[in-house]
MARVO-882195 format. One line per 10 residues: number of its first residue (from 0); for each residue y, z, x of N, C-alpha, C, CB. Coordinates in nm, 2 decimals. Each point is the difference from the previous one (the first is absolute). Glycine has a CB too. Example, Ala and Ser with C-alpha at 12.3 -4.5 7.8 and 13.67 -1.06 7.14 Angstrom:
// MARVO-882195
0	-0.57/0.78/1.32/0.12/0.00/-0.09/0.12/0.00/0.09/-0.12/0.12/-0.19  0.23/-0.19/0.15/0.11/0.00/0.09/0.11/0.08/-0.08/-0.06/-0.22/0.12;
//
This chain:
// MARVO-882195
0	-1.52/-1.87/-8.89/0.13/0.07/0.03/0.10/0.00/-0.12/-0.03/-0.07/0.25  0.10/0.18/-0.26/0.10/0.01/-0.11/0.10/-0.11/0.02/-0.03/0.25/-0.02  0.08/-0.31/-0.09/0.09/-0.10/0.00/0.09/0.01/-0.12/-0.15/-0.13/0.12  0.27/0.07/-0.11/0.11/0.01/-0.09/0.03/-0.16/-0.06/0.10/0.23/0.13  -0.05/-0.23/-0.25/0.05/-0.13/-0.04/0.12/0.03/-0.07/-0.22/-0.11/-0.01  0.32/0.02/0.01/0.13/0.03/-0.07/0.02/-0.13/-0.08/0.11/0.17/0.18  -0.10/-0.15/-0.31/0.02/-0.12/-0.08/0.14/-0.01/-0.05/-0.24/0.00/-0.07  0.28/-0.12/0.03/0.15/-0.02/-0.05/-0.01/0.03/-0.16/0.07/-0.20/0.18  0.03/0.21/-0.24/0.01/0.03/-0.14/-0.08/-0.09/-0.08/0.23/0.08/0.04  -0.26/-0.22/0.00/-0.08/-0.10/-0.07/-0.15/0.01/0.04/0.20/-0.14/-0.01;
10	-0.23/0.24/0.10/-0.15/0.02/0.04/-0.04/-0.08/0.11/-0.06/0.03/-0.24  0.14/-0.10/0.31/-0.03/-0.07/0.12/0.01/0.09/0.12/0.08/-0.21/-0.09  -0.16/0.18/0.19/0.01/0.08/0.14/0.15/-0.02/0.05/-0.26/-0.04/0.06  0.31/0.15/-0.02/0.15/0.01/0.05/-0.01/-0.03/0.14/0.08/0.16/-0.15  -0.03/-0.29/0.19/0.01/-0.03/0.15/0.09/0.08/0.09/-0.05/-0.21/-0.08  0.14/0.28/0.01/0.09/0.09/0.08/-0.07/0.13/0.04/0.20/-0.09/-0.12  -0.32/0.10/0.07/-0.08/0.13/0.05/-0.10/-0.05/0.10/0.02/0.13/-0.21  0.01/-0.11/0.34/-0.09/-0.03/0.11/-0.04/-0.15/0.02/-0.08/0.22/-0.04  0.18/-0.30/-0.01/-0.01/-0.15/0.01/-0.10/-0.06/-0.11/0.06/0.02/0.25  -0.14/0.04/-0.31/-0.09/-0.06/-0.09/-0.03/0.08/-0.13/-0.09/-0.11/0.20;
20	0.15/0.22/-0.22/-0.02/0.09/-0.10/-0.12/0.10/0.02/0.11/-0.18/-0.15  -0.19/0.16/0.26/-0.11/0.10/0.03/0.01/0.05/0.13/-0.15/-0.12/-0.14  0.10/0.25/0.15/0.00/0.08/0.13/-0.13/0.07/0.01/0.25/0.02/0.00  -0.32/-0.05/0.11/-0.12/0.09/0.02/0.05/0.09/0.10/-0.18/-0.16/-0.05  0.13/0.29/0.03/0.04/0.12/0.06/-0.08/0.02/0.12/0.06/0.09/-0.20  -0.03/-0.01/0.29/-0.07/0.03/0.13/-0.14/0.05/-0.05/0.22/0.05/0.13  -0.32/-0.10/-0.05/-0.14/0.05/-0.03/-0.03/0.13/0.03/-0.07/-0.20/0.05  -0.04/0.26/-0.10/-0.05/0.13/0.01/-0.03/0.03/0.14/-0.09/-0.01/-0.21  0.09/0.14/0.26/-0.03/0.04/0.14/-0.13/-0.05/0.03/0.13/0.21/0.00  -0.13/-0.24/0.14/-0.12/-0.05/0.06/-0.13/0.07/-0.04/0.14/-0.07/0.17;
30	-0.24/0.00/-0.19/-0.13/0.06/-0.04/-0.03/0.03/-0.16/0.02/0.10/0.22  0.08/-0.12/-0.30/0.00/0.02/-0.13/-0.08/-0.13/-0.05/0.22/0.16/-0.02  -0.31/-0.14/-0.09/-0.07/-0.12/-0.04/-0.01/0.01/-0.16/-0.14/-0.01/0.23  0.12/-0.12/-0.28/0.00/-0.02/-0.16/0.12/0.08/-0.06/-0.26/-0.02/0.00  0.38/-0.02/0.04/0.11/0.05/-0.07/0.02/-0.06/-0.14/0.09/0.05/0.22  -0.09/0.03/-0.32/0.05/-0.04/-0.14/0.11/0.06/-0.04/-0.21/-0.04/-0.06  0.31/-0.04/0.00/0.12/0.04/-0.04/-0.01/0.01/-0.15/0.12/-0.10/0.20  -0.07/0.22/-0.27/-0.03/0.00/-0.15/0.14/0.02/-0.06/-0.23/0.10/0.03  0.33/-0.06/0.03/0.14/0.02/-0.06/0.11/0.01/0.10/-0.11/0.12/-0.19  0.22/-0.17/0.15/0.12/0.03/0.09/0.14/0.01/-0.08/-0.11/-0.14/0.19;
40	0.19/0.20/-0.13/0.13/0.01/-0.06/0.11/-0.01/0.11/-0.09/0.15/-0.19  0.21/-0.20/0.14/0.12/-0.03/0.08/0.07/0.14/0.00/0.03/-0.26/-0.07  0.03/0.29/0.18/0.09/0.12/0.02/0.13/-0.05/-0.02/-0.15/0.12/0.15  0.24/-0.03/-0.18/0.15/-0.02/-0.03/0.07/-0.08/0.12/0.01/0.23/-0.14  -0.06/-0.19/0.25/0.07/-0.07/0.12/-0.06/-0.14/0.04/0.05/0.23/0.08  -0.15/-0.27/-0.17/-0.06/-0.13/0.04/-0.13/0.00/0.06/0.21/-0.08/0.04  -0.24/0.22/0.01/-0.14/0.02/0.05/-0.09/-0.02/-0.11/0.06/0.15/0.18  -0.20/-0.10/-0.14/-0.10/-0.01/-0.09/-0.11/0.10/0.05/0.06/-0.26/-0.07  -0.14/0.30/-0.04/-0.12/0.08/0.02/-0.12/-0.06/-0.07/0.14/0.21/0.02  -0.25/-0.21/0.04/-0.13/-0.06/-0.05/-0.10/0.10/0.00/0.05/-0.22/0.08;
50	-0.15/0.20/-0.16/-0.12/0.09/0.01/-0.13/-0.08/-0.02/0.13/0.19/-0.09  -0.24/-0.14/0.13/-0.13/-0.06/-0.02/-0.12/0.07/0.06/0.13/-0.21/0.00  -0.23/0.14/0.05/-0.11/0.06/0.07/-0.03/-0.10/0.12/-0.10/0.13/-0.20  0.02/-0.06/0.29/-0.05/-0.07/0.11/-0.12/0.07/0.05/0.22/-0.09/0.05  -0.30/0.02/0.04/-0.12/0.05/0.07/0.06/0.03/0.15/-0.19/-0.13/-0.14  0.12/0.21/0.21/0.03/0.04/0.14/0.15/0.03/0.02/-0.20/-0.14/0.07  0.26/0.21/-0.16/0.14/0.03/0.02/0.02/0.15/0.00/0.07/-0.21/-0.11  -0.08/0.28/0.22/-0.01/-0.06/0.13/-0.15/-0.03/0.05/0.23/0.13/0.05  -0.31/-0.03/-0.08/-0.13/-0.02/0.07/-0.12/0.02/-0.07/0.11/0.07/0.18  -0.12/-0.04/-0.32/-0.12/0.02/-0.07/-0.04/-0.12/-0.10/0.06/0.26/0.01;
60	-0.18/-0.28/-0.03/-0.05/-0.11/-0.08/0.00/0.04/-0.14/-0.14/-0.07/0.19  0.24/0.11/-0.25/0.02/0.02/-0.14/0.13/-0.05/-0.04/-0.15/0.19/0.00  0.17/-0.22/-0.12/0.14/-0.04/-0.05/0.10/0.12/-0.01/-0.11/-0.18/-0.13  0.22/0.16/0.20/0.09/0.10/0.00/0.13/-0.05/-0.07/-0.10/0.10/0.20  0.18/-0.01/-0.24/0.14/-0.03/-0.07/0.09/-0.03/0.12/-0.03/0.17/-0.21  0.13/-0.27/0.20/0.10/-0.02/0.09/0.12/-0.02/-0.07/-0.15/-0.09/0.16  0.26/0.13/-0.09/0.14/-0.01/-0.05/0.08/-0.05/0.11/-0.03/0.18/-0.16  0.10/-0.30/0.14/0.09/-0.05/0.11/0.15/-0.02/-0.05/-0.21/-0.13/0.11  0.30/0.17/-0.03/0.14/-0.01/-0.03/0.06/-0.10/0.10/0.02/0.23/-0.08  0.06/-0.33/0.03/0.06/-0.10/0.08/0.16/0.00/-0.01/-0.22/-0.15/-0.03;
70	0.29/0.11/0.13/0.14/-0.01/-0.01/0.03/-0.14/-0.06/0.04/0.15/0.21  0.08/-0.15/-0.26/0.05/-0.14/-0.06/-0.03/-0.12/0.08/0.18/0.12/-0.10  -0.19/-0.12/0.23/-0.03/-0.10/0.09/-0.15/-0.04/0.00/0.19/0.08/0.14  -0.27/0.01/-0.19/-0.15/-0.02/-0.01/-0.06/0.08/0.11/0.02/-0.24/-0.09  0.04/0.29/0.17/-0.06/0.07/0.12/-0.04/0.14/-0.06/0.14/-0.13/0.19  -0.26/0.19/-0.13/-0.05/0.13/-0.04/0.13/0.10/0.01/-0.25/-0.06/0.07  0.24/0.16/-0.16/0.12/0.11/0.01/-0.08/0.11/0.09/0.14/-0.04/-0.25  -0.10/0.04/0.38/-0.08/0.09/0.09/0.06/0.15/-0.03/-0.03/-0.19/0.19  0.12/0.21/-0.28/0.04/0.14/-0.04/-0.10/0.04/-0.10/0.25/-0.02/0.04  -0.33/-0.05/-0.08/-0.10/0.04/-0.10/-0.14/-0.01/0.07/0.15/-0.09/-0.19;
80	-0.20/0.22/0.21/-0.13/0.02/0.07/-0.02/-0.05/0.13/-0.09/0.00/-0.21  0.19/-0.02/0.28/0.01/-0.03/0.14/0.00/-0.16/0.02/-0.11/0.22/0.07  0.03/-0.30/-0.15/-0.01/-0.14/0.03/0.02/-0.07/-0.14/-0.16/0.04/0.21  0.20/0.02/-0.32/0.02/-0.05/-0.12/-0.13/-0.01/-0.09/0.19/-0.11/0.12  -0.30/0.15/-0.08/-0.13/0.00/-0.06/-0.06/0.13/0.00/-0.02/-0.23/0.08  -0.02/0.28/-0.20/-0.08/0.12/-0.02/-0.13/-0.03/-0.08/0.21/0.14/0.02  -0.31/-0.08/0.04/-0.13/-0.02/-0.07/-0.06/0.14/-0.01/-0.04/-0.25/0.10  -0.04/0.26/-0.22/-0.07/0.14/-0.01/-0.12/-0.01/-0.09/0.23/0.12/0.03  -0.31/-0.03/-0.02/-0.12/0.02/-0.09/-0.01/0.14/-0.03/-0.11/-0.19/0.10  0.05/0.22/-0.21/-0.01/0.16/-0.04/-0.15/0.03/0.04/0.17/0.00/-0.22;
90	-0.25/-0.09/0.24/-0.15/0.02/0.04/-0.04/-0.12/0.07/-0.05/0.15/-0.20  0.01/-0.13/0.33/-0.04/-0.12/0.08/-0.13/-0.07/-0.04/0.13/0.11/0.18  -0.19/-0.06/-0.29/-0.12/-0.07/-0.05/0.01/-0.07/-0.13/-0.13/0.17/0.12  0.26/-0.18/-0.17/0.02/-0.06/-0.12/0.11/-0.11/0.00/-0.07/0.21/-0.09  0.06/-0.30/0.02/0.10/-0.12/-0.01/0.12/0.04/-0.08/-0.18/-0.16/0.02  0.29/0.13/0.02/0.13/0.03/-0.07/0.08/-0.12/0.00/-0.01/0.24/0.07  0.12/-0.25/-0.16/0.08/-0.12/0.02/0.15/0.05/-0.07/-0.23/-0.18/-0.01  0.33/0.15/0.07/0.13/0.01/-0.05/0.02/-0.12/-0.10/0.08/0.12/0.20  -0.05/-0.07/-0.33/0.00/-0.11/-0.11/0.15/-0.03/-0.03/-0.22/0.09/-0.10  0.31/0.00/0.07/0.14/-0.04/-0.03/0.09/0.10/0.07/-0.07/-0.11/-0.23;
100	0.20/0.08/0.23/0.09/0.08/0.07/0.14/0.02/-0.09/-0.12/-0.10/0.24  0.17/0.21/-0.22/0.14/0.03/-0.06/0.08/0.07/0.09/-0.09/0.02/-0.22  0.23/-0.05/0.22/0.08/0.05/0.10/0.12/0.09/-0.06/-0.06/-0.22/0.13  0.08/0.33/-0.07/0.11/0.09/-0.03/0.13/-0.06/0.07/-0.16/0.21/-0.02  0.27/-0.18/-0.03/0.12/-0.04/0.06/0.03/0.05/0.14/0.08/-0.03/-0.22  -0.13/0.16/0.24/0.01/0.08/0.13/-0.09/-0.05/0.10/0.07/0.20/-0.12  -0.16/-0.31/0.09/-0.09/-0.06/0.09/-0.15/0.05/0.01/0.20/-0.04/0.10  -0.22/0.14/-0.19/-0.15/0.06/-0.02/-0.07/-0.12/-0.07/0.06/0.27/-0.03  -0.19/-0.27/0.05/-0.08/-0.11/-0.04/-0.12/0.06/-0.07/0.07/-0.15/0.20  -0.10/0.12/-0.32/-0.12/0.04/-0.08/-0.11/-0.12/-0.01/0.17/0.17/-0.13;
110	-0.29/-0.14/0.17/-0.09/-0.11/-0.01/-0.11/0.06/-0.09/0.05/-0.10/0.24  -0.10/0.02/-0.34/-0.10/0.03/-0.09/-0.12/-0.06/0.08/0.15/0.00/-0.23  -0.26/0.07/0.24/-0.12/-0.05/0.08/-0.12/0.01/-0.09/0.10/0.08/0.22  -0.20/-0.16/-0.18/-0.13/0.02/-0.06/-0.11/0.04/0.10/0.06/-0.16/-0.18  -0.16/0.23/0.13/-0.11/0.04/0.08/-0.13/-0.07/-0.07/0.13/0.23/0.08  -0.21/-0.29/0.00/-0.12/-0.07/-0.07/-0.12/0.06/0.06/0.13/-0.22/-0.03  -0.20/0.30/-0.04/-0.12/0.06/0.04/-0.08/0.03/-0.12/0.10/0.09/0.21  -0.23/-0.11/-0.22/-0.09/0.02/-0.11/0.03/0.14/-0.06/-0.18/-0.16/0.10  0.21/0.17/-0.23/0.01/0.12/-0.08/0.12/0.09/0.05/-0.26/-0.01/-0.04  0.36/-0.04/0.12/0.11/0.08/0.04/0.12/-0.10/0.02/-0.15/0.19/0.12;
120	0.15/-0.30/-0.19/0.12/-0.08/0.00/0.12/0.07/-0.03/-0.12/-0.19/-0.05  0.24/0.15/0.08/0.11/0.07/-0.04/0.14/-0.07/0.04/-0.15/0.21/0.02  0.25/-0.16/-0.07/0.13/-0.03/0.04/0.07/0.12/0.05/0.01/-0.17/-0.17  0.06/0.15/0.28/0.09/0.11/0.06/0.13/-0.06/0.04/-0.20/0.12/0.07  0.30/-0.02/-0.06/0.13/-0.05/0.05/0.02/0.08/0.14/0.11/-0.05/-0.25  -0.04/-0.03/0.32/0.05/0.05/0.14/0.15/-0.02/-0.01/-0.22/-0.06/0.14  0.30/0.16/-0.08/0.13/-0.02/0.02/0.03/0.03/0.15/0.05/0.06/-0.24  0.02/-0.15/0.30/0.03/0.00/0.14/0.16/-0.01/0.01/-0.22/-0.12/0.08  0.28/0.18/0.02/0.14/0.00/0.02/0.05/-0.13/0.05/-0.01/0.24/0.05  0.13/-0.26/-0.02/0.07/-0.12/0.04/-0.06/-0.03/0.15/0.23/0.05/-0.15;
130	-0.27/0.06/0.21/-0.04/-0.02/0.13/-0.15/-0.02/0.03/0.19/0.13/0.05  -0.27/-0.13/-0.17/-0.14/-0.03/0.01/-0.09/0.14/0.01/0.07/-0.24/0.11  0.00/0.34/-0.14/-0.09/0.13/0.00/-0.05/0.04/-0.14/0.13/0.08/0.21  -0.24/-0.02/-0.23/-0.03/0.05/-0.12/0.10/0.11/-0.05/-0.23/-0.07/0.06  0.28/0.04/-0.18/0.10/0.10/-0.06/-0.08/0.13/-0.06/0.16/-0.21/-0.06  -0.14/0.31/0.15/-0.05/0.15/-0.04/0.04/0.05/-0.13/-0.01/0.05/0.23  0.12/-0.10/-0.29/0.05/0.06/-0.13/-0.06/-0.07/-0.12/0.22/0.06/0.11  -0.31/-0.15/-0.08/-0.08/-0.08/-0.10/-0.14/0.05/-0.01/0.15/-0.20/0.04  -0.22/0.19/-0.17/-0.14/0.03/0.00/-0.03/0.15/0.04/-0.05/-0.25/0.06  -0.06/0.26/0.01/-0.05/0.14/0.03/0.07/0.04/0.14/-0.23/-0.04/-0.13;
140	0.35/-0.01/0.16/0.05/0.04/0.13/-0.03/-0.09/0.11/-0.01/0.21/-0.08  -0.06/-0.31/0.04/-0.05/-0.09/0.11/0.06/-0.15/-0.02/-0.23/0.14/0.02  0.30/-0.16/-0.13/0.05/-0.13/-0.04/-0.10/-0.08/-0.08/0.13/0.01/0.19  -0.24/0.05/-0.24/-0.10/-0.08/-0.08/-0.04/0.07/-0.13/-0.09/-0.09/0.22  0.08/0.02/-0.31/-0.06/0.05/-0.13/-0.13/-0.09/-0.02/0.24/0.07/-0.11  -0.34/-0.01/0.04/-0.12/-0.07/0.00/-0.06/0.02/-0.14/-0.05/0.02/0.26  -0.01/-0.13/-0.32/-0.04/0.01/-0.13/-0.14/-0.08/0.00/0.25/0.02/-0.11  -0.36/0.04/0.04/-0.13/-0.06/0.01/-0.03/-0.05/-0.14/-0.08/0.16/0.18  0.01/-0.28/-0.19/-0.05/-0.04/-0.13/-0.14/-0.04/0.01/0.23/-0.08/-0.06  -0.33/0.18/0.05/-0.13/-0.02/0.02/-0.06/-0.12/-0.09/-0.01/0.25/0.06;
150	-0.05/-0.33/0.00/-0.07/-0.12/-0.07/0.09/-0.11/-0.04/-0.15/0.16/-0.09  0.27/-0.15/0.12/0.10/-0.11/-0.02/0.04/-0.06/0.11/0.08/0.11/-0.17  -0.01/-0.23/0.16/0.05/-0.07/0.12/0.15/-0.03/-0.03/-0.23/-0.10/0.07  0.32/0.21/-0.06/0.15/-0.02/-0.03/0.06/-0.07/0.12/0.02/0.21/-0.16  0.08/-0.28/0.14/0.09/-0.05/0.10/0.14/0.01/-0.04/-0.17/-0.17/0.08  0.26/0.23/-0.01/0.15/0.00/-0.04/0.05/-0.14/-0.01/0.03/0.23/0.13  0.05/-0.27/-0.23/0.06/-0.11/-0.01/0.15/0.00/0.00/-0.20/-0.06/-0.12  0.25/0.19/0.12/0.15/0.01/0.02/0.02/0.15/0.02/0.06/-0.21/-0.15  0.06/0.24/0.21/0.04/0.13/0.01/0.16/0.00/-0.02/-0.20/0.06/0.15  0.26/0.03/-0.23/0.14/0.00/-0.02/0.05/0.14/0.02/-0.02/-0.19/-0.16;
160	0.15/0.19/0.20/0.07/0.13/0.03/0.12/0.02/-0.09/-0.08/-0.02/0.23  0.10/0.13/-0.29/0.11/0.03/-0.08/0.12/0.03/0.10/-0.15/0.09/-0.19  0.25/-0.18/0.18/0.11/0.02/0.10/0.08/0.13/-0.02/0.03/-0.26/0.01  -0.02/0.30/-0.14/0.08/0.13/-0.02/-0.08/0.13/0.05/0.10/-0.11/-0.21  -0.24/0.12/0.19/-0.07/0.12/0.04/-0.08/-0.02/0.12/-0.01/0.05/-0.24  -0.01/-0.17/0.29/-0.09/-0.02/0.11/-0.15/0.01/-0.02/0.18/0.08/0.13  -0.21/-0.07/-0.27/-0.14/0.03/-0.03/-0.07/-0.15/-0.02/0.06/0.24/-0.11;
//
């Protein structure tokens, strides 16, 4: 499950944050298995966004990307994708993973993802709106850009946004 920790300026767990400095967030929707968390970011309002991969989310036996958005209370943000959780795959026969996340001030979310398949590994970016819909003004009109690296095994380790241009 995604979780948060808040530290004091001296590096100790902050007991004013959920009583012990730690907060486990609500679990994934029923039936999702092998949930892996790869990155998370705080939102300006105290909420958070996490990304990763999972099996059987919702129904197929390959790794899919997931994005989850939580309120400051730790409850799923039901204004995001209906239940706070979004999962997707580009091809139901290939493993994918959400690796890192970046946030726009207006609530849009960019996820750098990896694809793992022999001779067609790659990194791609997905942008979703604050409500969890694919952003049609990004990529090829479907919210997705895709890059292949034949014979290599790339993994995104960071993604950054230019606040002045949005690039």
